[in-house]
Backbone as JSON, one array per atom type, in Angstrom:
{
  "sequence": "MTAPLPPAAPPWRFTLILLTGFAGLVSLIIVVRARTAQSAESTRRQALVRDLGLLVAAQDAAVLEYGRFARVIGPRTALDTIAFRPTNDSVTIRSDASSATGWSAVLRDEQLRSAPRSCGVFLGDVRMSPHRAVTVAARPACW",
  "N": [[29.85, -4.38, -35.78], [27.05, -5.8, -33.96], [24.46, -4.5, -31.64], [23.95, -5.7, -28.45], [21.42, -7.87, -27.38], [18.74, -6.58, -25.18], [18.32, -7.56, -21.97], [16.16, -10.62, -21.22], [12.94, -10.03, -19.87], [12.66, -10.9, -16.37], [11.11, -14.0, -15.2], [9.39, -14.01, -13.34], [8.28, -11.65, -13.02], [5.68, -11.39, -14.39], [4.28, -12.76, -13.22], [4.3, -11.58, -10.96], [3.15, -9.06, -10.94], [0.53, -10.23, -11.61], [-0.25, -11.42, -9.25], [-0.3, -8.98, -7.54], [-2.46, -7.61, -8.65], [-4.69, -9.28, -8.29], [-4.74, -9.53, -5.58], [-5.0, -6.87, -4.8], [-7.76, -6.61, -5.84], [-9.09, -8.81, -4.28], [-8.96, -7.21, -1.99], [-10.43, -4.94, -2.34], [-13.25, -6.28, -2.48], [-13.7, -7.19, -0.38], [-13.99, -4.83, 1.62], [-15.81, -3.62, 0.16], [-17.94, -5.61, 0.92], [-18.23, -5.5, 3.73], [-18.88, -2.52, 3.82], [-21.33, -2.78, 3.01], [-22.51, -4.6, 4.81], [-22.45, -3.13, 7.23], [-24.13, -1.29, 6.42], [-26.7, -2.47, 6.01], [-27.03, -3.58, 8.75], [-27.41, -0.83, 9.67], [-29.59, -0.04, 8.71], [-31.59, -1.8, 9.82], [-31.29, -1.09, 12.3], [-32.4, 1.72, 12.03], [-35.11, 0.96, 11.51], [-36.1, -0.11, 13.93], [-35.99, 2.08, 15.61], [-37.82, 3.78, 14.39], [-39.93, 1.68, 14.44], [-40.38, 2.0, 17.35], [-41.48, 5.02, 17.45], [-43.83, 4.65, 15.98], [-44.93, 2.93, 17.76], [-45.45, 4.56, 19.89], [-46.82, 6.9, 19.22], [-49.09, 4.97, 18.6], [-49.98, 4.49, 21.52], [-50.16, 7.0, 22.44], [-52.51, 7.39, 21.04], [-54.04, 5.54, 22.4], [-54.18, 6.28, 24.76], [-55.66, 8.91, 24.53], [-58.12, 7.8, 23.72], [-59.04, 5.96, 25.56], [-58.27, 6.47, 28.21], [-56.13, 5.54, 29.37], [-52.87, 3.71, 29.45], [-52.35, 1.46, 27.11], [-52.02, -2.03, 27.4], [-51.06, -4.24, 26.21], [-49.28, -5.49, 23.49], [-49.81, -6.3, 20.37], [-52.0, -9.03, 18.4], [-54.93, -7.29, 18.23], [-57.02, -7.69, 20.59], [-58.75, -6.89, 22.88], [-59.62, -4.09, 24.6], [-57.45, -2.7, 25.83], [-55.35, -3.06, 24.08], [-52.58, -2.76, 21.83], [-52.66, -2.89, 18.62], [-49.91, -4.26, 16.8], [-47.12, -5.18, 14.45], [-43.96, -5.76, 14.29], [-41.4, -4.24, 12.09], [-39.4, -6.13, 11.34], [-39.01, -9.78, 11.4], [-37.52, -10.81, 13.02], [-37.34, -9.16, 15.42], [-37.7, -8.62, 19.05], [-40.57, -7.81, 21.14], [-40.8, -6.02, 24.36], [-42.99, -5.19, 26.84], [-44.0, -2.72, 29.16], [-46.38, -1.65, 31.1], [-47.15, -1.31, 33.84], [-47.48, 0.93, 35.48], [-49.78, 3.46, 36.35], [-48.93, 6.01, 35.82], [-47.08, 5.79, 33.39], [-45.34, 4.31, 30.64], [-43.47, 1.75, 29.07], [-41.36, 0.56, 26.4], [-39.32, -1.82, 24.72], [-37.36, -2.99, 21.84], [-35.92, -5.51, 20.51], [-33.53, -6.68, 18.09], [-32.49, -9.6, 17.1], [-30.94, -10.3, 14.91], [-28.89, -8.2, 14.76], [-25.7, -7.73, 14.61], [-23.88, -6.56, 15.67], [-23.5, -4.02, 18.51], [-25.54, -1.25, 19.25], [-28.11, -3.34, 19.99], [-30.36, -3.31, 20.96], [-33.35, -1.16, 21.52], [-35.2, 1.37, 22.82], [-37.98, 3.05, 24.48], [-39.74, 5.55, 26.09], [-42.84, 6.49, 28.25], [-44.67, 9.15, 29.87], [-43.88, 9.25, 33.2], [-40.42, 9.47, 34.06], [-39.47, 7.21, 35.72], [-40.04, 4.96, 34.38], [-38.29, 4.45, 32.1], [-36.82, 2.27, 29.94], [-34.12, 2.18, 29.87], [-30.69, 3.29, 31.09], [-29.75, 4.63, 29.16], [-32.44, 5.88, 27.85], [-33.51, 8.92, 28.25], [-35.33, 10.81, 27.61], [-38.76, 11.22, 27.65], [-40.75, 10.07, 25.2], [-38.74, 9.73, 23.1], [-36.83, 7.89, 21.18], [-34.36, 5.73, 22.15], [-30.87, 3.9, 21.68], [-29.13, 0.98, 22.68]],
  "CA": [[28.97, -5.41, -34.43], [25.61, -5.45, -33.51], [24.27, -4.19, -30.35], [23.82, -6.8, -27.69], [19.95, -7.68, -27.05], [18.28, -6.23, -23.9], [18.02, -9.21, -21.22], [14.59, -10.62, -21.33], [12.13, -9.71, -18.38], [12.68, -12.3, -15.26], [9.9, -14.72, -15.84], [8.41, -13.74, -12.22], [7.67, -9.99, -13.02], [4.44, -11.33, -14.83], [3.53, -13.41, -11.93], [4.39, -10.69, -9.49], [2.05, -7.82, -11.19], [-0.84, -10.6, -11.66], [-0.81, -11.16, -7.6], [-0.39, -7.62, -6.83], [-3.77, -7.13, -9.05], [-5.53, -9.96, -7.72], [-4.8, -8.95, -4.14], [-6.12, -5.4, -4.72], [-9.45, -7.03, -6.17], [-9.74, -9.27, -3.29], [-9.27, -6.37, -0.84], [-11.72, -4.05, -2.89], [-14.36, -7.01, -2.69], [-13.68, -7.13, 1.09], [-14.03, -3.64, 1.96], [-17.4, -3.29, -0.24], [-18.89, -6.38, 1.43], [-18.13, -4.69, 5.18], [-19.72, -1.56, 3.88], [-22.66, -3.42, 2.81], [-22.95, -5.48, 6.03], [-22.89, -1.98, 7.95], [-25.38, -0.33, 5.92], [-27.92, -3.46, 6.49], [-27.33, -3.3, 10.37], [-27.84, 0.43, 10.18], [-31.06, 0.05, 8.29], [-32.14, -2.41, 10.73], [-31.48, -0.24, 13.75], [-33.37, 2.66, 11.86], [-36.31, 0.48, 11.66], [-35.93, -0.31, 15.45], [-36.44, 3.46, 16.31], [-39.11, 4.23, 13.4], [-41.14, 0.9, 14.87], [-40.77, 2.6, 18.34], [-42.1, 6.06, 17.05], [-45.27, 3.76, 15.61], [-45.64, 2.5, 19.19], [-45.51, 5.88, 20.33], [-48.11, 7.09, 18.29], [-50.12, 4.16, 19.01], [-50.04, 4.69, 22.93], [-50.8, 8.18, 22.61], [-54.05, 7.24, 20.52], [-55.1, 4.67, 23.26], [-54.35, 7.47, 25.88], [-56.69, 9.74, 24.42], [-59.5, 7.28, 23.72], [-59.31, 5.09, 26.73], [-57.75, 7.4, 29.1], [-54.82, 4.76, 30.13], [-51.81, 3.36, 28.58], [-52.64, -0.1, 26.45], [-51.32, -2.86, 28.67], [-50.68, -5.58, 25.44], [-48.9, -5.01, 21.82], [-50.01, -7.53, 19.52], [-53.2, -8.79, 17.77], [-56.05, -6.56, 18.63], [-57.99, -8.91, 21.08], [-59.14, -6.37, 23.94], [-59.75, -2.53, 24.5], [-56.09, -2.57, 26.03], [-54.19, -3.79, 23.15], [-51.97, -2.08, 20.35], [-52.42, -3.82, 17.01], [-48.68, -3.81, 16.07], [-46.17, -5.96, 14.06], [-42.61, -5.19, 13.92], [-40.9, -4.09, 10.55], [-38.53, -7.46, 10.87], [-39.19, -10.53, 11.96], [-36.47, -10.99, 14.14], [-37.4, -8.15, 16.56], [-38.9, -9.17, 20.12], [-41.12, -6.68, 21.97], [-40.92, -5.94, 25.77], [-43.68, -3.58, 27.05], [-44.51, -2.38, 30.79], [-47.54, -0.77, 31.4], [-47.69, -1.71, 35.18], [-47.56, 1.98, 36.07], [-50.47, 4.46, 35.73], [-48.34, 7.34, 35.23], [-46.23, 5.73, 32.25], [-45.23, 3.16, 29.96], [-42.22, 1.68, 28.12], [-41.34, -0.66, 25.41], [-37.72, -2.4, 24.21], [-37.41, -3.86, 20.83], [-34.54, -6.2, 20.07], [-33.5, -7.38, 16.8], [-31.76, -10.52, 17.31], [-29.99, -10.44, 13.72], [-28.08, -7.13, 14.58], [-24.02, -8.4, 14.79], [-23.2, -5.33, 16.55], [-24.05, -3.36, 19.42], [-26.68, -2.0, 20.2], [-29.17, -4.28, 19.42], [-31.89, -2.97, 21.61], [-33.86, 0.28, 21.41], [-36.21, 1.57, 23.97], [-38.92, 4.32, 24.67], [-40.94, 5.5, 27.6], [-43.95, 7.78, 27.92], [-44.85, 9.54, 31.0], [-42.67, 9.13, 34.64], [-39.04, 8.91, 33.9], [-39.21, 6.24, 36.24], [-40.47, 4.04, 33.5], [-37.53, 4.56, 31.39], [-36.3, 0.79, 30.33], [-32.7, 1.8, 30.6], [-30.18, 4.69, 31.26], [-29.61, 5.39, 27.81], [-33.13, 6.44, 27.4], [-33.67, 9.75, 29.37], [-36.32, 11.55, 27.39], [-39.89, 10.78, 27.09], [-41.02, 9.69, 23.48], [-37.83, 9.83, 22.08], [-36.49, 6.11, 21.52], [-32.73, 5.4, 22.15], [-30.75, 2.32, 21.58], [-28.12, 0.81, 23.46]],
  "C": [[27.82, -5.0, -34.31], [25.35, -5.31, -31.89], [23.69, -5.41, -29.77], [21.95, -6.64, -27.39], [19.73, -7.39, -25.59], [18.01, -7.4, -23.27], [16.6, -9.04, -21.43], [14.03, -10.41, -19.96], [12.41, -11.0, -17.68], [11.52, -12.75, -15.61], [8.9, -14.34, -14.35], [7.6, -12.51, -12.26], [6.06, -10.38, -13.38], [3.76, -11.75, -13.74], [3.52, -12.44, -11.0], [2.99, -9.5, -9.94], [0.64, -8.87, -11.49], [-1.09, -10.83, -10.37], [-0.87, -10.22, -7.2], [-1.91, -7.26, -7.37], [-4.7, -7.85, -8.52], [-5.71, -9.92, -6.1], [-5.45, -7.79, -3.95], [-7.33, -5.91, -4.96], [-9.69, -7.79, -4.88], [-10.05, -8.25, -2.21], [-10.29, -5.53, -1.11], [-12.87, -5.02, -2.35], [-14.38, -7.03, -1.11], [-14.28, -5.94, 1.76], [-15.71, -3.22, 1.31], [-18.39, -4.53, 0.53], [-19.03, -5.95, 2.92], [-18.99, -3.64, 4.91], [-21.2, -2.06, 3.92], [-23.38, -3.96, 4.15], [-23.27, -4.05, 6.95], [-24.1, -1.44, 7.37], [-26.68, -1.26, 6.19], [-28.0, -3.42, 7.97], [-27.64, -1.69, 10.44], [-29.26, 0.75, 9.48], [-32.35, -0.77, 9.1], [-32.78, -1.63, 12.07], [-32.44, 0.67, 13.26], [-34.78, 2.09, 12.13], [-36.76, 0.12, 13.02], [-36.68, 1.06, 15.53], [-37.74, 3.75, 15.38], [-40.4, 3.1, 14.21], [-41.66, 1.67, 16.56], [-41.66, 4.14, 18.39], [-43.3, 5.57, 16.65], [-45.95, 3.47, 17.32], [-45.95, 3.66, 19.71], [-46.7, 6.63, 20.47], [-49.31, 6.27, 18.61], [-50.82, 4.43, 20.52], [-50.83, 6.0, 23.3], [-52.54, 8.33, 22.12], [-54.72, 6.75, 21.7], [-54.96, 5.56, 24.44], [-55.86, 8.47, 25.75], [-57.95, 8.88, 24.36], [-59.86, 6.46, 24.47], [-58.95, 5.75, 28.08], [-56.61, 6.39, 29.78], [-53.98, 4.36, 28.57], [-52.45, 1.63, 28.24], [-51.49, -1.03, 27.3], [-50.72, -4.28, 27.31], [-50.5, -4.91, 24.28], [-48.77, -6.34, 21.55], [-51.51, -7.73, 18.88], [-53.89, -8.35, 18.81], [-57.03, -7.92, 19.24], [-58.96, -8.47, 22.26], [-58.92, -4.83, 23.7], [-57.87, -1.97, 24.8], [-54.92, -2.99, 25.5], [-54.05, -2.78, 22.37], [-51.84, -3.05, 19.52], [-51.32, -3.3, 16.51], [-47.99, -4.95, 15.78], [-45.12, -5.31, 13.7], [-42.14, -5.13, 12.31], [-40.3, -5.74, 10.2], [-39.24, -8.46, 12.02], [-38.78, -11.11, 13.43], [-36.29, -10.43, 15.31], [-38.49, -8.67, 17.55], [-39.15, -7.68, 20.89], [-41.2, -7.08, 23.51], [-41.46, -4.63, 26.04], [-43.9, -3.95, 28.47], [-45.21, -1.35, 31.05], [-48.08, -0.7, 32.58], [-47.87, -0.4, 35.9], [-48.81, 2.85, 35.54], [-50.37, 5.54, 35.19], [-47.15, 6.96, 34.39], [-46.15, 4.33, 31.58], [-44.23, 3.26, 29.13], [-42.15, 0.45, 27.44], [-39.79, -0.99, 24.81], [-38.43, -3.29, 23.27], [-36.15, -4.36, 20.61], [-34.6, -6.85, 19.12], [-32.09, -8.26, 17.03], [-30.57, -11.02, 15.94], [-29.18, -9.52, 13.6], [-26.68, -7.85, 15.1], [-23.45, -7.95, 15.71], [-23.9, -4.36, 17.63], [-24.46, -1.98, 18.88], [-27.43, -2.6, 19.2], [-30.72, -3.99, 20.15], [-32.17, -1.36, 21.58], [-35.06, 0.29, 22.19], [-36.9, 2.92, 23.99], [-39.8, 4.45, 25.82], [-41.84, 6.71, 27.07], [-44.33, 7.95, 29.56], [-43.81, 9.63, 32.41], [-41.31, 8.55, 34.02], [-38.62, 7.76, 34.53], [-39.37, 4.92, 35.26], [-39.61, 3.81, 32.3], [-36.58, 2.91, 31.28], [-34.88, 0.69, 30.48], [-32.16, 3.21, 30.52], [-30.17, 5.45, 30.25], [-31.46, 6.17, 27.2], [-33.73, 7.52, 28.51], [-35.01, 10.94, 28.82], [-37.55, 11.03, 26.76], [-40.39, 10.86, 25.64], [-39.95, 9.8, 22.71], [-36.82, 8.58, 22.19], [-34.75, 6.51, 21.29], [-32.54, 4.26, 22.06], [-29.33, 2.43, 22.53], [-27.33, -0.74, 23.35]]
}
Protein backbone atom coordinates (compact mmCIF):
# COMPACT_ATOMS: atom_id res chain seq x y z
CA MET A 1 0.00 0.00 0.00
CA THR A 2 1.22 3.42 -0.86
CA ALA A 3 1.31 6.31 1.57
CA PRO A 4 -1.46 8.85 1.20
CA LEU A 5 -0.54 12.14 -0.42
CA PRO A 6 -0.22 15.11 1.91
CA PRO A 7 -3.14 17.50 1.70
CA ALA A 8 -2.70 20.31 -0.78
CA ALA A 9 -2.10 23.79 0.63
CA PRO A 10 -5.34 25.69 1.02
CA PRO A 11 -5.87 28.04 -1.95
CA TRP A 12 -6.12 31.08 0.29
CA ARG A 13 -2.61 30.63 1.77
CA PHE A 14 -0.84 32.14 -1.25
CA THR A 15 -3.32 35.04 -1.31
CA LEU A 16 -2.78 35.68 2.40
CA ILE A 17 0.99 35.75 2.00
CA LEU A 18 0.70 38.08 -0.97
CA LEU A 19 -1.65 40.49 0.86
CA THR A 20 0.59 40.52 3.95
CA GLY A 21 3.61 41.43 1.85
CA PHE A 22 1.65 44.13 0.04
CA ALA A 23 0.42 45.62 3.34
CA GLY A 24 3.97 45.70 4.67
CA LEU A 25 5.19 47.47 1.54
CA VAL A 26 2.41 50.08 1.75
CA SER A 27 3.21 50.68 5.44
CA LEU A 28 6.89 51.18 4.61
CA ILE A 29 6.04 53.70 1.88
CA ILE A 30 3.80 55.67 4.27
CA VAL A 31 6.53 55.84 6.93
CA VAL A 32 9.18 56.95 4.43
CA ARG A 33 6.92 59.69 3.02
CA ALA A 34 6.10 60.96 6.52
CA ARG A 35 9.80 61.12 7.40
CA THR A 36 10.53 62.99 4.18
CA ALA A 37 7.80 65.55 4.92
CA GLN A 38 9.15 66.06 8.46
CA SER A 39 12.63 66.56 7.06
CA ALA A 40 11.40 69.15 4.55
CA GLU A 41 9.58 71.06 7.32
CA SER A 42 12.68 70.97 9.49
CA THR A 43 14.78 72.33 6.62
CA ARG A 44 12.32 75.20 6.04
CA ARG A 45 12.37 76.07 9.76
CA GLN A 46 16.17 76.05 9.78
CA ALA A 47 16.07 78.45 6.81
CA LEU A 48 13.86 80.84 8.83
CA VAL A 49 16.37 80.85 11.70
CA ARG A 50 19.29 81.30 9.29
CA ASP A 51 17.50 84.22 7.59
CA LEU A 52 16.92 85.86 10.98
CA GLY A 53 20.63 85.53 11.71
CA LEU A 54 21.37 87.32 8.43
CA LEU A 55 18.92 90.07 9.36
CA VAL A 56 20.61 90.53 12.75
CA ALA A 57 24.00 90.86 11.05
CA ALA A 58 22.57 93.39 8.57
CA GLN A 59 20.99 95.42 11.39
CA ASP A 60 24.28 95.40 13.30
CA ALA A 61 26.00 96.73 10.19
CA ALA A 62 23.31 99.43 9.76
CA VAL A 63 23.73 100.53 13.39
CA LEU A 64 27.50 100.74 12.97
CA GLU A 65 27.26 102.65 9.69
CA TYR A 66 24.30 104.97 10.32
CA GLY A 67 23.98 105.00 14.10
CA ARG A 68 20.39 103.71 14.08
CA PHE A 69 18.31 100.66 13.24
CA ALA A 70 17.16 100.31 9.65
CA ARG A 71 13.40 100.80 9.42
CA VAL A 72 12.72 99.01 6.12
CA ILE A 73 13.58 95.50 4.94
CA GLY A 74 13.48 94.96 1.20
CA PRO A 75 15.02 96.42 -1.94
CA ARG A 76 17.57 99.06 -0.98
CA THR A 77 16.01 102.44 -1.78
CA ALA A 78 17.19 104.61 1.12
CA LEU A 79 19.75 104.71 3.89
CA ASP A 80 17.36 103.22 6.42
CA THR A 81 16.76 100.09 4.32
CA ILE A 82 18.24 96.60 4.69
CA ALA A 83 18.51 94.82 1.35
CA PHE A 84 17.20 91.35 2.15
CA ARG A 85 15.31 88.55 0.43
CA PRO A 86 14.22 85.43 2.36
CA THR A 87 15.48 82.01 1.32
CA ASN A 88 11.95 80.75 0.55
CA ASP A 89 9.42 82.76 -1.48
CA SER A 90 6.55 81.76 0.84
CA VAL A 91 8.09 83.67 3.76
CA THR A 92 6.54 86.93 4.94
CA ILE A 93 8.55 89.51 6.88
CA ARG A 94 7.27 91.80 9.62
CA SER A 95 9.71 94.28 11.11
CA ASP A 96 9.41 96.86 13.88
CA ALA A 97 11.98 99.61 14.29
CA SER A 98 9.65 102.09 15.96
CA SER A 99 11.87 102.42 19.00
CA ALA A 100 15.29 104.06 19.05
CA THR A 101 16.38 101.46 21.62
CA GLY A 102 15.46 98.30 19.76
CA TRP A 103 14.36 96.43 16.66
CA SER A 104 12.46 93.20 16.01
CA ALA A 105 11.57 91.02 13.06
CA VAL A 106 9.24 88.07 12.51
CA LEU A 107 9.47 85.66 9.59
CA ARG A 108 6.49 83.41 8.87
CA ASP A 109 6.46 80.56 6.36
CA GLU A 110 2.95 79.80 5.14
CA GLN A 111 4.01 76.48 3.59
CA LEU A 112 4.82 74.92 6.96
CA ARG A 113 1.99 72.52 7.86
CA SER A 114 2.76 72.18 11.55
CA ALA A 115 3.77 74.56 14.31
CA PRO A 116 6.02 76.41 14.75
CA ARG A 117 5.37 78.48 11.63
CA SER A 118 6.85 81.77 12.83
CA CYS A 119 10.31 82.71 14.08
CA GLY A 120 11.42 86.03 15.47
CA VAL A 121 14.36 87.96 16.85
CA PHE A 122 15.01 91.30 18.50
CA LEU A 123 17.94 93.61 19.19
CA GLY A 124 18.25 96.11 21.99
CA ASP A 125 15.54 96.49 24.62
CA VAL A 126 13.74 93.27 25.62
CA ARG A 127 10.42 95.12 25.28
CA MET A 128 10.99 94.91 21.50
CA SER A 129 10.64 91.11 21.66
CA PRO A 130 8.00 90.09 19.09
CA HIS A 131 6.78 87.10 21.15
CA ARG A 132 7.18 85.65 24.63
CA ALA A 133 9.26 82.80 23.15
CA VAL A 134 11.96 85.29 22.14
CA THR A 135 13.74 86.15 25.39
CA VAL A 136 17.39 86.78 24.46
CA ALA A 137 18.54 89.56 22.15
CA ALA A 138 19.98 88.45 18.79
CA ARG A 139 18.94 84.81 19.42
CA PRO A 140 16.10 83.69 17.11
CA ALA A 141 13.26 81.62 18.54
CA CYS A 142 10.26 79.96 16.90
CA TRP A 143 6.66 79.57 18.01
